[in-house]
PyMOL Python script that loads the backbone (N, CA, C, O; Angstrom):
from pymol import cmd

cmd.read_pdbstr("""\
ATOM      1  N   MET A   1      -8.554  27.385  -3.817  1.00  0.00           N
ATOM      2  CA  MET A   1      -9.383  26.220  -3.598  1.00  0.00           C
ATOM      3  C   MET A   1      -9.310  25.282  -4.800  1.00  0.00           C
ATOM      4  O   MET A   1      -8.909  24.127  -4.656  1.00  0.00           O
ATOM      5  N   GLY A   2      -9.685  25.755  -5.965  1.00  0.00           N
ATOM      6  CA  GLY A   2      -9.630  24.928  -7.159  1.00  0.00           C
ATOM      7  C   GLY A   2      -8.599  25.457  -8.130  1.00  0.00           C
ATOM      8  O   GLY A   2      -7.919  26.445  -7.857  1.00  0.00           O
ATOM      9  N   ARG A   3      -8.491  24.804  -9.245  1.00  0.00           N
ATOM     10  CA  ARG A   3      -7.554  25.253 -10.274  1.00  0.00           C
ATOM     11  C   ARG A   3      -8.219  26.344 -11.099  1.00  0.00           C
ATOM     12  O   ARG A   3      -9.430  26.331 -11.322  1.00  0.00           O
ATOM     13  N   SER A   4      -7.411  27.272 -11.537  1.00  0.00           N
ATOM     14  CA  SER A   4      -7.965  28.298 -12.422  1.00  0.00           C
ATOM     15  C   SER A   4      -8.121  27.712 -13.817  1.00  0.00           C
ATOM     16  O   SER A   4      -7.561  26.663 -14.133  1.00  0.00           O
ATOM     17  N   LEU A   5      -8.884  28.404 -14.637  1.00  0.00           N
ATOM     18  CA  LEU A   5      -9.146  27.888 -15.980  1.00  0.00           C
ATOM     19  C   LEU A   5      -7.918  27.918 -16.874  1.00  0.00           C
ATOM     20  O   LEU A   5      -7.859  27.192 -17.867  1.00  0.00           O
ATOM     21  N   SER A   6      -6.936  28.747 -16.537  1.00  0.00           N
ATOM     22  CA  SER A   6      -5.746  28.852 -17.383  1.00  0.00           C
ATOM     23  C   SER A   6      -4.724  27.750 -17.107  1.00  0.00           C
ATOM     24  O   SER A   6      -3.833  27.523 -17.927  1.00  0.00           O
ATOM     25  N   GLU A   7      -4.835  27.064 -15.972  1.00  0.00           N
ATOM     26  CA  GLU A   7      -3.883  25.988 -15.651  1.00  0.00           C
ATOM     27  C   GLU A   7      -4.247  24.720 -16.416  1.00  0.00           C
ATOM     28  O   GLU A   7      -5.421  24.408 -16.616  1.00  0.00           O
ATOM     29  N   LYS A   8      -3.223  24.009 -16.832  1.00  0.00           N
ATOM     30  CA  LYS A   8      -3.447  22.737 -17.529  1.00  0.00           C
ATOM     31  C   LYS A   8      -2.845  21.609 -16.702  1.00  0.00           C
ATOM     32  O   LYS A   8      -1.817  21.781 -16.047  1.00  0.00           O
ATOM     33  N   ILE A   9      -3.486  20.482 -16.742  1.00  0.00           N
ATOM     34  CA  ILE A   9      -2.963  19.289 -16.079  1.00  0.00           C
ATOM     35  C   ILE A   9      -2.107  18.551 -17.106  1.00  0.00           C
ATOM     36  O   ILE A   9      -2.580  18.191 -18.184  1.00  0.00           O
ATOM     37  N   VAL A  10      -0.844  18.332 -16.755  1.00  0.00           N
ATOM     38  CA  VAL A  10       0.091  17.682 -17.664  1.00  0.00           C
ATOM     39  C   VAL A  10       0.288  16.248 -17.199  1.00  0.00           C
ATOM     40  O   VAL A  10       0.658  16.002 -16.051  1.00  0.00           O
ATOM     41  N   ALA A  11       0.042  15.315 -18.089  1.00  0.00           N
ATOM     42  CA  ALA A  11       0.231  13.899 -17.767  1.00  0.00           C
ATOM     43  C   ALA A  11       1.696  13.539 -17.940  1.00  0.00           C
ATOM     44  O   ALA A  11       2.361  14.001 -18.868  1.00  0.00           O
ATOM     45  N   LYS A  12       2.184  12.711 -17.036  1.00  0.00           N
ATOM     46  CA  LYS A  12       3.570  12.256 -17.149  1.00  0.00           C
ATOM     47  C   LYS A  12       3.555  10.738 -17.247  1.00  0.00           C
ATOM     48  O   LYS A  12       2.749  10.084 -16.585  1.00  0.00           O
ATOM     49  N   PRO A  13       4.424  10.176 -18.054  1.00  0.00           N
ATOM     50  CA  PRO A  13       4.445   8.715 -18.172  1.00  0.00           C
ATOM     51  C   PRO A  13       4.905   8.062 -16.862  1.00  0.00           C
ATOM     52  O   PRO A  13       5.725   8.614 -16.128  1.00  0.00           O
ATOM     53  N   VAL A  14       4.365   6.899 -16.598  1.00  0.00           N
ATOM     54  CA  VAL A  14       4.693   6.163 -15.374  1.00  0.00           C
ATOM     55  C   VAL A  14       5.770   5.134 -15.711  1.00  0.00           C
ATOM     56  O   VAL A  14       5.669   4.409 -16.700  1.00  0.00           O
ATOM     57  N   SER A  15       6.804   5.086 -14.867  1.00  0.00           N
ATOM     58  CA  SER A  15       7.895   4.139 -15.127  1.00  0.00           C
ATOM     59  C   SER A  15       7.549   2.762 -14.557  1.00  0.00           C
ATOM     60  O   SER A  15       6.658   2.626 -13.718  1.00  0.00           O
ATOM     61  N   MET A  16       8.261   1.765 -15.024  1.00  0.00           N
ATOM     62  CA  MET A  16       8.056   0.399 -14.527  1.00  0.00           C
ATOM     63  C   MET A  16       8.437   0.303 -13.053  1.00  0.00           C
ATOM     64  O   MET A  16       7.844  -0.483 -12.314  1.00  0.00           O
ATOM     65  N   PHE A  17       9.418   1.091 -12.618  1.00  0.00           N
ATOM     66  CA  PHE A  17       9.816   1.093 -11.217  1.00  0.00           C
ATOM     67  C   PHE A  17       8.665   1.568 -10.330  1.00  0.00           C
ATOM     68  O   PHE A  17       8.412   0.983  -9.277  1.00  0.00           O
ATOM     69  N   GLU A  18       7.970   2.624 -10.751  1.00  0.00           N
ATOM     70  CA  GLU A  18       6.830   3.124  -9.982  1.00  0.00           C
ATOM     71  C   GLU A  18       5.712   2.090  -9.924  1.00  0.00           C
ATOM     72  O   GLU A  18       5.085   1.919  -8.879  1.00  0.00           O
ATOM     73  N   LEU A  19       5.458   1.409 -11.017  1.00  0.00           N
ATOM     74  CA  LEU A  19       4.425   0.372 -11.026  1.00  0.00           C
ATOM     75  C   LEU A  19       4.809  -0.796 -10.126  1.00  0.00           C
ATOM     76  O   LEU A  19       3.956  -1.346  -9.430  1.00  0.00           O
ATOM     77  N   PHE A  20       6.083  -1.180 -10.132  1.00  0.00           N
ATOM     78  CA  PHE A  20       6.548  -2.255  -9.272  1.00  0.00           C
ATOM     79  C   PHE A  20       6.418  -1.866  -7.808  1.00  0.00           C
ATOM     80  O   PHE A  20       5.993  -2.682  -6.989  1.00  0.00           O
ATOM     81  N   PHE A  21       6.781  -0.621  -7.462  1.00  0.00           N
ATOM     82  CA  PHE A  21       6.670  -0.144  -6.092  1.00  0.00           C
ATOM     83  C   PHE A  21       5.209  -0.148  -5.645  1.00  0.00           C
ATOM     84  O   PHE A  21       4.916  -0.513  -4.507  1.00  0.00           O
ATOM     85  N   ASP A  22       4.293   0.252  -6.523  1.00  0.00           N
ATOM     86  CA  ASP A  22       2.866   0.203  -6.205  1.00  0.00           C
ATOM     87  C   ASP A  22       2.419  -1.226  -5.928  1.00  0.00           C
ATOM     88  O   ASP A  22       1.647  -1.468  -5.000  1.00  0.00           O
ATOM     89  N   LEU A  23       2.897  -2.171  -6.726  1.00  0.00           N
ATOM     90  CA  LEU A  23       2.540  -3.569  -6.539  1.00  0.00           C
ATOM     91  C   LEU A  23       3.045  -4.097  -5.197  1.00  0.00           C
ATOM     92  O   LEU A  23       2.324  -4.814  -4.504  1.00  0.00           O
ATOM     93  N   VAL A  24       4.269  -3.751  -4.827  1.00  0.00           N
ATOM     94  CA  VAL A  24       4.829  -4.161  -3.535  1.00  0.00           C
ATOM     95  C   VAL A  24       4.016  -3.557  -2.392  1.00  0.00           C
ATOM     96  O   VAL A  24       3.739  -4.238  -1.405  1.00  0.00           O
ATOM     97  N   PHE A  25       3.637  -2.302  -2.516  1.00  0.00           N
ATOM     98  CA  PHE A  25       2.844  -1.630  -1.498  1.00  0.00           C
ATOM     99  C   PHE A  25       1.491  -2.308  -1.328  1.00  0.00           C
ATOM    100  O   PHE A  25       1.059  -2.534  -0.198  1.00  0.00           O
ATOM    101  N   VAL A  26       0.817  -2.634  -2.419  1.00  0.00           N
ATOM    102  CA  VAL A  26      -0.485  -3.299  -2.346  1.00  0.00           C
ATOM    103  C   VAL A  26      -0.343  -4.680  -1.712  1.00  0.00           C
ATOM    104  O   VAL A  26      -1.194  -5.082  -0.917  1.00  0.00           O
ATOM    105  N   TYR A  27       0.711  -5.408  -2.048  1.00  0.00           N
ATOM    106  CA  TYR A  27       0.943  -6.725  -1.455  1.00  0.00           C
ATOM    107  C   TYR A  27       1.168  -6.610   0.056  1.00  0.00           C
ATOM    108  O   TYR A  27       0.642  -7.416   0.823  1.00  0.00           O
ATOM    109  N   ALA A  28       1.940  -5.623   0.481  1.00  0.00           N
ATOM    110  CA  ALA A  28       2.196  -5.429   1.912  1.00  0.00           C
ATOM    111  C   ALA A  28       0.904  -5.096   2.651  1.00  0.00           C
ATOM    112  O   ALA A  28       0.667  -5.618   3.740  1.00  0.00           O
ATOM    113  N   ILE A  29       0.075  -4.243   2.083  1.00  0.00           N
ATOM    114  CA  ILE A  29      -1.202  -3.903   2.710  1.00  0.00           C
ATOM    115  C   ILE A  29      -2.095  -5.130   2.800  1.00  0.00           C
ATOM    116  O   ILE A  29      -2.774  -5.317   3.810  1.00  0.00           O
ATOM    117  N   SER A  30      -2.111  -5.970   1.772  1.00  0.00           N
ATOM    118  CA  SER A  30      -2.946  -7.172   1.816  1.00  0.00           C
ATOM    119  C   SER A  30      -2.447  -8.153   2.878  1.00  0.00           C
ATOM    120  O   SER A  30      -3.253  -8.814   3.533  1.00  0.00           O
ATOM    121  N   ARG A  31      -1.131  -8.254   3.054  1.00  0.00           N
ATOM    122  CA  ARG A  31      -0.577  -9.136   4.105  1.00  0.00           C
ATOM    123  C   ARG A  31      -0.924  -8.619   5.496  1.00  0.00           C
ATOM    124  O   ARG A  31      -1.276  -9.400   6.379  1.00  0.00           O
ATOM    125  N   ILE A  32      -0.826  -7.297   5.697  1.00  0.00           N
ATOM    126  CA  ILE A  32      -1.176  -6.711   6.989  1.00  0.00           C
ATOM    127  C   ILE A  32      -2.655  -6.942   7.277  1.00  0.00           C
ATOM    128  O   ILE A  32      -3.024  -7.283   8.401  1.00  0.00           O
ATOM    129  N   THR A  33      -3.495  -6.760   6.276  1.00  0.00           N
ATOM    130  CA  THR A  33      -4.928  -6.972   6.447  1.00  0.00           C
ATOM    131  C   THR A  33      -5.225  -8.417   6.812  1.00  0.00           C
ATOM    132  O   THR A  33      -6.045  -8.676   7.693  1.00  0.00           O
ATOM    133  N   ALA A  34      -4.571  -9.361   6.149  1.00  0.00           N
ATOM    134  CA  ALA A  34      -4.777 -10.773   6.457  1.00  0.00           C
ATOM    135  C   ALA A  34      -4.295 -11.096   7.868  1.00  0.00           C
ATOM    136  O   ALA A  34      -4.918 -11.896   8.567  1.00  0.00           O
ATOM    137  N   MET A  35      -3.191 -10.482   8.293  1.00  0.00           N
ATOM    138  CA  MET A  35      -2.648 -10.732   9.624  1.00  0.00           C
ATOM    139  C   MET A  35      -3.596 -10.177  10.693  1.00  0.00           C
ATOM    140  O   MET A  35      -3.806 -10.818  11.723  1.00  0.00           O
ATOM    141  N   ILE A  36      -4.160  -9.011  10.463  1.00  0.00           N
ATOM    142  CA  ILE A  36      -5.067  -8.404  11.429  1.00  0.00           C
ATOM    143  C   ILE A  36      -6.419  -9.109  11.426  1.00  0.00           C
ATOM    144  O   ILE A  36      -7.100  -9.156  12.451  1.00  0.00           O
ATOM    145  N   HIS A  37      -6.804  -9.652  10.288  1.00  0.00           N
ATOM    146  CA  HIS A  37      -8.110 -10.302  10.151  1.00  0.00           C
ATOM    147  C   HIS A  37      -8.214 -11.572  10.998  1.00  0.00           C
ATOM    148  O   HIS A  37      -9.320 -11.945  11.389  1.00  0.00           O
ATOM    149  N   HIS A  38      -7.110 -12.240  11.290  1.00  0.00           N
ATOM    150  CA  HIS A  38      -7.119 -13.488  12.043  1.00  0.00           C
ATOM    151  C   HIS A  38      -6.309 -13.358  13.330  1.00  0.00           C
ATOM    152  O   HIS A  38      -5.252 -13.977  13.452  1.00  0.00           O
ATOM    153  N   PRO A  39      -6.786 -12.559  14.298  1.00  0.00           N
ATOM    154  CA  PRO A  39      -6.039 -12.440  15.554  1.00  0.00           C
ATOM    155  C   PRO A  39      -6.177 -13.706  16.397  1.00  0.00           C
ATOM    156  O   PRO A  39      -7.166 -14.428  16.279  1.00  0.00           O
ATOM    157  N   VAL A  40      -5.192 -13.972  17.242  1.00  0.00           N
ATOM    158  CA  VAL A  40      -5.202 -15.113  18.146  1.00  0.00           C
ATOM    159  C   VAL A  40      -5.354 -14.566  19.557  1.00  0.00           C
ATOM    160  O   VAL A  40      -4.491 -13.829  20.034  1.00  0.00           O
ATOM    161  N   ASN A  41      -6.431 -14.916  20.217  1.00  0.00           N
ATOM    162  CA  ASN A  41      -6.731 -14.418  21.573  1.00  0.00           C
ATOM    163  C   ASN A  41      -6.704 -12.891  21.640  1.00  0.00           C
ATOM    164  O   ASN A  41      -6.223 -12.321  22.619  1.00  0.00           O
ATOM    165  N   GLY A  42      -7.210 -12.242  20.619  1.00  0.00           N
ATOM    166  CA  GLY A  42      -7.313 -10.789  20.613  1.00  0.00           C
ATOM    167  C   GLY A  42      -6.046 -10.049  20.237  1.00  0.00           C
ATOM    168  O   GLY A  42      -6.021  -8.820  20.305  1.00  0.00           O
ATOM    169  N   GLY A  43      -5.007 -10.741  19.846  1.00  0.00           N
ATOM    170  CA  GLY A  43      -3.758 -10.077  19.487  1.00  0.00           C
ATOM    171  C   GLY A  43      -3.077 -10.759  18.327  1.00  0.00           C
ATOM    172  O   GLY A  43      -3.532 -11.795  17.843  1.00  0.00           O
ATOM    173  N   ILE A  44      -2.000 -10.181  17.892  1.00  0.00           N
ATOM    174  CA  ILE A  44      -1.206 -10.751  16.794  1.00  0.00           C
ATOM    175  C   ILE A  44       0.012 -11.420  17.409  1.00  0.00           C
ATOM    176  O   ILE A  44       0.805 -10.760  18.079  1.00  0.00           O
ATOM    177  N   PRO A  45       0.173 -12.729  17.192  1.00  0.00           N
ATOM    178  CA  PRO A  45       1.352 -13.408  17.751  1.00  0.00           C
ATOM    179  C   PRO A  45       2.652 -12.835  17.196  1.00  0.00           C
ATOM    180  O   PRO A  45       2.719 -12.423  16.037  1.00  0.00           O
ATOM    181  N   LEU A  46       3.674 -12.815  18.031  1.00  0.00           N
ATOM    182  CA  LEU A  46       4.974 -12.263  17.607  1.00  0.00           C
ATOM    183  C   LEU A  46       5.560 -13.032  16.429  1.00  0.00           C
ATOM    184  O   LEU A  46       6.182 -12.433  15.552  1.00  0.00           O
ATOM    185  N   THR A  47       5.373 -14.335  16.398  1.00  0.00           N
ATOM    186  CA  THR A  47       5.922 -15.121  15.284  1.00  0.00           C
ATOM    187  C   THR A  47       5.270 -14.702  13.956  1.00  0.00           C
ATOM    188  O   THR A  47       5.942 -14.640  12.927  1.00  0.00           O
ATOM    189  N   THR A  48       3.972 -14.419  13.984  1.00  0.00           N
ATOM    190  CA  THR A  48       3.281 -13.955  12.780  1.00  0.00           C
ATOM    191  C   THR A  48       3.799 -12.584  12.358  1.00  0.00           C
ATOM    192  O   THR A  48       4.030 -12.325  11.177  1.00  0.00           O
ATOM    193  N   PHE A  49       3.976 -11.714  13.347  1.00  0.00           N
ATOM    194  CA  PHE A  49       4.483 -10.375  13.055  1.00  0.00           C
ATOM    195  C   PHE A  49       5.886 -10.429  12.460  1.00  0.00           C
ATOM    196  O   PHE A  49       6.166  -9.738  11.481  1.00  0.00           O
ATOM    197  N   TRP A  50       6.767 -11.239  13.035  1.00  0.00           N
ATOM    198  CA  TRP A  50       8.156 -11.332  12.531  1.00  0.00           C
ATOM    199  C   TRP A  50       8.202 -12.002  11.166  1.00  0.00           C
ATOM    200  O   TRP A  50       9.030 -11.641  10.329  1.00  0.00           O
ATOM    201  N   SER A  51       7.320 -12.975  10.929  1.00  0.00           N
ATOM    202  CA  SER A  51       7.317 -13.603   9.606  1.00  0.00           C
ATOM    203  C   SER A  51       6.842 -12.613   8.555  1.00  0.00           C
ATOM    204  O   SER A  51       7.275 -12.668   7.403  1.00  0.00           O
ATOM    205  N   PHE A  52       5.943 -11.698   8.953  1.00  0.00           N
ATOM    206  CA  PHE A  52       5.511 -10.653   8.025  1.00  0.00           C
ATOM    207  C   PHE A  52       6.675  -9.715   7.696  1.00  0.00           C
ATOM    208  O   PHE A  52       6.903  -9.356   6.540  1.00  0.00           O
ATOM    209  N   CYS A  53       7.402  -9.332   8.749  1.00  0.00           N
ATOM    210  CA  CYS A  53       8.518  -8.396   8.533  1.00  0.00           C
ATOM    211  C   CYS A  53       9.583  -9.025   7.670  1.00  0.00           C
ATOM    212  O   CYS A  53      10.598  -8.390   7.380  1.00  0.00           O
TER     213      CYS A  53
END
""", "prot")
cmd.dss("prot")
cmd.show_as("cartoon", "prot")
cmd.util.cbc("prot")
cmd.orient("prot")
C-alpha cells in the first residue's frame, strides 16, 4: 500500500525537452477546453475541429 521506511525517493533532474512537452500538452488541453466551451447549436463545428487539429 505505502512505501516502507527503508525506501528513499530519488529526485531526477527534468530536461528541457520534458518541460517543453508539458507546455505543449497544457496548450492543447486549453485549446480543447476553449473549443468545447463555445459549442454551436450543441456541437463542435467540423471547421473548428480541423483547425484545432
